[in-house]
N, C-alpha and C positions, 0 to 999 in steps of 0.2 A: 309244606308248600313254601317255596322261596319267596320272600318279600320282594316286591318290585321297587325299583329306585326311580325317584323323580328328580331330575336335574333342574335346579332353580338358580336363576340369576337375579340378584337383588340390586336394583338400581336406585339407591337412596343415599341421602347424606350419611357420612360415617357415624354420626351420633345415633342414628336410628337403625343401623345395620343389625346389631345384636338383638334389638327388640323385635325386628321383623323375623329374623331367623328363629327366635324363640316361639313366635306364634306359628310359623310354618311347622316347626317340630311338633308342637302340640296337635295341630290339625293332622299332620301325617301319622302321628301315633294312633289317633283314633281310626284313621282310614287304613292302617296296617301297611303303610308304605314307608320307604326310607328316603329322607330328603338328602340330596347331595348338592351342596352350595358351590356352584362353579364360578370361576373368575372371569370368564369370557361369555359374552352374550350369545355368540355363535355355537357355544357348547350346550346351551340350555334347552330344556323341554318347556319350562315355564318362565316367563318374564314378569317381574314385579317392579313397576316403576311408572313414571308419568308419561313416557313416550309409547303408549300401547299401540298407537296407530302405525308405528314403524315395525311392529312385531307380528305382521299378519300371518306369517308362517309358523307361529308358535302360540301356545296358550298364554294369555296375558291376564294379569290382575292389576287393576288400576291402583296407583299410589298418589295420594294428594301430597305434594311437597310441603304444604302448610303443616301437616302432622309432624314432620321432622322438626320443624321450628317449635311447634307447640310443646313437645315433650322435653325441650331443653329448659323449660321453666316450670316452677310449681304453680300450676293454675288449673282451675276447674273448667271443663268444657262448657261453654254457654249453651243452655238448653234450647234457646231460640234458634240455634244453628243446626239442630238435629233434623235430619231428613227422614221422613217415614215413607216406606214403600211396602206394598203388600207382597208377601212371600208365602205361598201355600195358605192363603186366606188369613194370614197373620200380619198385622200391621207392625213391621219390623223397623226399629230405629237404626240409622246409619250416621256415623260421625265423619267429619271431613268429607262431605259429599262431592261427587263429581259434578262440577258446575255445568259441564257440557251435556251430561245425560243424567237427568233427575228422575227417570221413570223405570230404569232397568236395574234391578238389584245386583245383577252380575257385573255391572259397570262401576260398583262402589268400592271404596277402600275398606274391605272387610278385615284386612290385617291390622291397620291402625285402630279401627273400631274395636276389634277383639282385644288388642293390647290394653286399651283404656280400661276395660272391664276386668280382664284377667289379672292385671297388676293392682286392681283396686286403687287406681290413680286418684280418684276423688277422696279416698281416705288418706292417701299419702300426702295430699295437699294440706289436709286439716290435722294431721297426726300430732302436731305440737300443741294443739288446742284441746286434745282429749286426755284427760287424766287417766292413770293406770287403772283406777277402780271404776271407770266409766266405759260405756259402750259407744261405738260410733253411732250417731243418731241417724237412723234410716231415713228420716224425713229430709235429710240433707242430700240424699242420693238422687241421682238422675232417675233411677228406677222408680222411686216413689213420686217424684215431681212430674214425671211424664206418664206414669201409670202402667209400667210394664214390670212390676215386681215379680209377677208369677210367670214371666216369659224368660226362658234361658236363652237370651239373645246370642250368646257366643256359640251355643250348640247349633243355632240356625246359620250363623256365619260359617261354621265348620261344614254344615250340609251344603251350603252354597259352594264352598271350596270343592267338595266332592263332586258337585254337578259340573264344575268347570274342568276338573281333571278326570272326567269320567273314563276316558280311554286308557288311563294309567291304572285304573282299578281292576284288579283281577275279578273275573266273574264268580270266583269261589270266595271272594272276600265276604265275611259274614259280620253283620252288626247285630247286636243283641240288646234287649232291654235288661238292665241290671238294677239291683236294689241293695241297700246297705242298712241293716237294722242295728240299732244300738240302744243302750240304756245307761243313763247317768245314775250311778248308785250314790245319791247324795246322803242317804241314811242307811244304816244297817237295821236299826230298830227305831223307826219313826215314832212308835207309840210307847214310849217309856211311861212309867207310872207318873213321873213329874209332868210330862206333857199331857197325859190323859186327864190328870187332875185339873190342869189349867183349862182344858176343853170343857170339863164338867162345870167348873166354876163360871166360865164365860156363858154357857148356855142356861144355867140357873138364873144368872143376872138378867138375861134378855127374854126370859120365859114369858113374862106378861106381854111384852111387845110382839113377840113372834113365837107363840106357843106350839104351833104345829111343827115348825122346823126345829125348834129347840128340843121338843119331845123326841122327834126322829133321831136327832144327833145323840141325845142322852141314852135312849134305849138302844139305838144301833151300835154305838161305841161300847156300851156295857156288854152287849151280847157278843160282839165280834172281837173285842180286845181282851176281855177278862176270861172268856171261856175257851175259845178255840184259837186265839191268835198266838203264833210263834214266828218271830222274824225269819229264822232260818228256813222254816217250812214255806213261808210266803215266797222267798227267793227261789227255792228249789222248785216250787210249783210253777213259777213263771218260766224257768228255763226248761223244765220237763215238758210243759205244754207246747212251747216253741218246737222242741225236738220232735214231739209226736206229730206236729203239723208239717215237719220236714224243713224247719228253718234253724239257722244258727245266727246268733247276734253277737255283738261285742259289748262288753260291760266296762264302763269307765269308772274306776275306783277312786274315791276321794281320800286324800291322806291328811288334809288340813282344813279346818273350818274357818270361814271368813267372818263368821258372826258369833264366835265364842260359844258354839253350840256343841255340847259333849256328844250329842247323837251323831255328829259328823266326824268325830274323832275315832271311828271304829278301828282304824288301822293301828291305833296306839293303845287299844284295849285288848289285852291278851286273849280273853275268852271270846270276844267277838272276832278277833283276827283269826283264831283257830277255826272258827265256823266259816269265815269268809274263805279261808284257804281250802277247806273241804268242799265248799259249794262251787268254787270257781276253778278247781284244780284242772279240769278238762275243758274249760271254757276259754273263749277269746277275751283277753283282758287288756285294757289300756289305762293310762293315767288320766285322771280328771283333776287338772291343776287348779289351785286356789286362784282367787280373783287377780292377785298381783303377780302370780308366778310367771305368766307369759311375758312379762317385761322385766323380770328380775331373775337373772341366771342363777344367782346363789340360792334363792328361795326355791326355784324349780329343781335345781340339783339336789337340794335337801329332800324334796318330796319324791323325786325320782329314786334317790338312794334308799329311802324308806320303803317304797313299794318293792324295790329289788331285794332288799334285805328280808322282806316278808315272803320271798320265794317266787315273785312274779317277774318274768323277763319281758317287760313291756317294750313295745316299739311304737305304739300309737298314743295320741294325745288329743284331749279336748279341754278347753279352759272353762272354768266355772263362770256362770252368768254370760257366757260368750264374750267376755272382755278380752280383746285381742287386737294388738297393734301389728298389722300385716308385716311391715318391714322389720320391726324390732323383734317380734315374736318368732317369725320363721328363722331369723338369724340365730336366736337362742336355741330353738328346737334342733336346728341343723348342727350347732356346735355340741349339743348334748347327745347327738346320735339318734334322734327320733326318725323313724322312717315315714310316718304319716301323721296327719292331723285331720280333725273333722270339726273345726270350730266356726268356719266361715259361713255364717247364716245370720239373718236378721232376727233379733229376739222378738221384735214387735209384730212381725208379719212373716208368714211363710213365703218362700221365694228363693231368689238367687243373688246373693250378695256379690259374688264375683261374675255374675252374668252367665254362669254355666252350671249344669248339673253333673257334668263329667269330671271324674278325677283328673287333676292336672298338677303340674309342677309350678308353684308360684314364682314370680320374678323378683330378683334382687336388684333394685334400682341402683343402689350405690355401686355395686360391682358389675352391673350390666350382664347378668347371667341368671339362669334358673337356680332356685334353691334345690337342694337335694332332699326335699321333704315333699311327699305326695299329699296334696290336699284332696280330701273327699268332702265336697261341699255339703253343708247341712241344709236340707230343703224344708223339712217339716218337723216341728217340735210340738209336743203335746201342750206345754205351758203356753206357747204362742197362740194356740187355738182357743184355749178356754180362759185365759187370764183376762180380767177386766181392764188391765193395763195394756193389753195387746189386742187381739182380734175379737175376744169376748163372744165366741160362738157357742151355741148349744150343741148337743150330740149330733142332731140331725143335720144341721148346717155344716158342721165340721166333717162329718162323714161324706157329705156330698162334695165338699171342697177337696178333701184328700183323694177321693176316688177320681175326681177330675184330673188332679195332678198326676196320679198313677196312669190314667188313660193316656195323657199327653206323652208321658215318658215311654209308655209301651208303643204308642203310635210312631214316635220319633226314634225309637230304639236308643234311648239314652238311659240316664240313671236317676234313681230317686233314693234319697237318704232320709231315714225316719228315726227320730229320737223319742223314746218314751221313758220318763222317769219311773223308778220302781215304786215310789209312793203314789203315783197316779192310779194304781190298781186297787186302791182302797175304795170299797163300794159305798162307804158312808160319806166320807168327805169329798170324794170324786166319783159320784154315781155315773155310770155308763162310760167313763173314760177308759177303764180297763176293757170293757166290752168293745169299744171302738178299735182298740189295738188288735183284738182277736178278729174283729171284722176285717181289718186291713190285711192280716195274714191270710185269712181265708180267701180274700179277693186276689191277693198275690198268688195263692196256690192255684186258683182257677186260671189266671193268666199264664202261669208257668206250664200248666197242662196244655193249654191252647198252643203255646210256643212249641212244645215237644211234638205236637201232632201236625205242625205246619210242615 
């Protein structure tokens, strides 16, 4: 099927031209149409600008001229100026609102609003205050402050765009629910004798204060780690079970420890490396960069060279601890030839750090263009769900939350990205968290069957 072309005339200040084109390209990519940016308003199908009343014979999208001025300076959008309008029963935020029409979501500047989130502009403003070993504080985000962390607002802007250009969408255009499964392999052998001894020692010390839990840990670890535990079999079992359920995941391999932990240096251990190469020979593999690697090109190149020398031709990336400076990190990834990344997610809460669940090309603010690295936004991470420093959910609440997120993605025909660390499958230290992952895959399988029957 030949893609349809949409002729777009952008009537904005020169400074915002490339930014607007960028958003239109992302929206059109999702809707499977080709954007053609024309120089004359009389040649266009769609007009984007402030004079929408003069374009009655064309499709129009409103542009607030104040947005062009706003993006010329490093500033955070004031949350008190955000306008909320209901869209499909969802209270959706709009930036740079249309002062003449504050009740119609189709009358808002969805392009400027989308750019603010897709560029992670609020992080760009604060990037000089964030140390390389630190994460962007999600509590400083508009998503947190206004309570829409779990709403992929840009996805909805994109849907509104589709509503506006409906006559240019082919009736054969298909949208589909997608998912991306991944594992961060932080350890090859988490349960070394040294670590196991430390666990025994800790639980003996606290036995009087917490006898039931300590006894459970002591007996459980003794039975599962000394008698039947083998790290290679644990990894093989994980991947084989996925395959039997009809799924394929991507495993992010760590090449350097940030905490001087020998268990994380498995790519530098010949015996463990040989096992890793055998296990992941036919699997999708990407690089799990160390904490500082995403802002240090020499360090990242060293880690990339090591994993390539080990026989893995990786094209994907995710940074450890989700430490990531949008502008600096994508520039480094692009320079080193990475094709995709899946780091953009909040560590403390599930949701949408760039306002979208959909894979997209991030924006290079310095050069006013898109980076040549596809971002696969991280939506759900196991540690985020169960850590006391994050959401601190139990199995039942986490399952309900994850299934709700999946249902939303299925309903809206968007994407969900799920990360489960390999150590989370330990039934003693992380009871039920391995089960939750398999619950998720079984639920995805049901949805997949429903989609095929539609």
